N, C-alpha and C positions, 0 to 999 in steps of 0.2 A: 504494500500499499505506500502511496505517496502523498505528500502534503500534510499539513498539520491542522488545516482548517475544517471545521464541521458547521453545516447549516442547521439552523435549529430555530427555536423559539427563545426570545429573550429572556432571562430569569428562570427558565426550565431548571429544575433540579437535576435532571438526567438527560444525558445525551447519547444517543445510540450511533455508532459507526458501524456501517455494515461493508463487508468485503468478501472477497473469495477466501474460500478456506479449502483445505484438503481432507477435512474430516469426513468421515463417512456417515451416511443416514440410516436410522432405523426407524421404520414406520410401524405404529401400532394400530391396529383394526379393532375398535371396540364397539359394542353395540348394546343398548339397553333399551328397554319400552318405557312409556309414561308411568306404568304401574311400578315402575324400580326393579323389574326383573331383568338381570343383564346375563350376557353369554360371556364365556372365557373370551379373553383378548387374543388376538393373533399378532405376534412380533415378527415383522419382517426385516431380515437381515440381507445386507448385500453380499454377492459373491456366491460361489457354488459349495464351498464347504465351510465347516466351523473350524477354528483353531482352539475352541473351548466348548464348553456344554452350556449352551444358554439355558437349559431347563434346570440346571443346577439351582437357581435361586427363585425360579418361579414356575412349578411344576403343572400348574393348571393351565398356563397359556399353550397356545399351538404356536407352531414355528412355521415361517414361510420364508422363502428366499427368492430374490430378484437381483438382476445383474446390479441395480443401483441402491437398492434397499428401499425402493418406493413400490406402492401398490402398481400392479400390472393386471391385466384380464387372467393371466394364468394364476396368479395368487388368489384373485378374488374368486374365481372358480374353486380352489383349494378350501378357500375360507367357507364358502358357500355348502361344501361336500362334508368338511369335516367338524365345522362348528355351527354355522346357522341352522342347516336343515335338521340335524340330530338335535339341536338345542329347542327348536320349535316343535319338533315332534314330542320331546320329552315334556313339554308343557301341555300339550294336548290343543295347541292354538289352531283355531279354525281357518281352513284355507280357502281362498288365496291369501297369501300374507302380504 
């Protein structure tokens, strides 16, 4: 990043400076109903393989992978198959949902 000037509101207590980063993204797909029933979340990690066990600290979550760590159509289909449809059927929710 170059420069030392930031544009913001005069007197604002906090200024945010946005820039590029090489950090990877992890997406979390979560769903809950208006009646406060929730489904286990799906954590979507970047890449093809894990160098660690993400389930180690959160066994209830489902795991997904995409090249970028963002939601894509393949991961959405996996979430529907392994989280959403079984969760809806377990609660005997009237279809269509």
